[in-house]
N, C-alpha and C positions, 0 to 999 in steps of 0.2 A: 170180773167175776164177783158175785156177792155171796158171802157166807152168812147163813141165817142159823142161829143157835138159840134154842128155847129150852128152858128147864122148868119143871113143875114139881111141887109138893102136892100130894094127894091126901084127902081126908081119910081117916080110918074107916069110915063108913059113909056112903053117899049114894043116892039114886038106887037104894035097895040092894046094894052090894058092898062087899068089903074092899079094902084097899087093893089087895092082890088081884081080885077080879077086875076092878076098874082099871088098874095098871095094864093088865093083859089086854083088855078091850081097847083101851086107848092106843096101845102099841100096835095092835092089829089094824085099827082104823087108820092110824097114821101111815103104816106100811102100805096100805091099799092106795094111798095117794101118789105113790111113786109113778112118775111119768104122766102125772095129771095135766101138766101144761108144757108147751114147748119152752125150752130153756131151763128146765129143772134137770140138773146134772146128777145130783146125789141126794138121797133122802134116807137117813138112818135113825129110826126111833129105837132107843135102847133103854133098858132098865139096868142101871149101874149095879155093880157087885155090892153085896151087903158088907157092913162092917165099918163104914166110915160115917161118922155123925154129920159131917159137912156135905155129904152127897145129897143131891136131889133125887126124887123118886123116878122121874122119867126125863130123858134128854132127847131132843131132836136136833140132829146135825144135818144141815142141808146146804147145797150149793146151787146157785142160779147163774145163768149167763149174764143177767142184767137186772137192774132195779125193776124194769118193766116186767120181766118174767116173775120176779118175786111178788109184785103187785097183782099179776094175773093169778098166781097161786093163792094169795091171801084173800082174794075176792071171789074165787071160784066157789060155786054152791056146795060142792063136795067137801072142800076144805072148811067152809063156814059151818057145815053140819058137824064135822069132827070137832071143831073149836067149841061149838055149843055144848057138845057132850063133855069135853074136858073141863070147860068152865063150871059145869054142874058138879064135878067130882074133885076139883082141885082146891087147895087152900092158898097156894102161892104160884106165881108165874114170873119168870125173868127171861128177858130176851135181849139179844144183841145181833145187829146186822152190821157187816163191814165189808168194804171193798178191797180186793187184792189184785 
């Protein structure tokens, strides 16, 4: 199994909206990808609780059956469209993939 974790910081304003609106939209779009490809086991886009300066604005936790399933997800047109939206409104991105 492959675990795929991505964290983003968002701009205060971008694409004509404020941070809160862009976070909610990104979370909604990511959640809509659940079940997108065979082998996608878990997909959890979350906005962490406020109050911790070290927290990122949005976190995606996901699990895949294999590297091939993760690659199919990463290159799927629906995922690419969500990634393009997030790229337009984020300031930072960090990602880790690991096998368990």
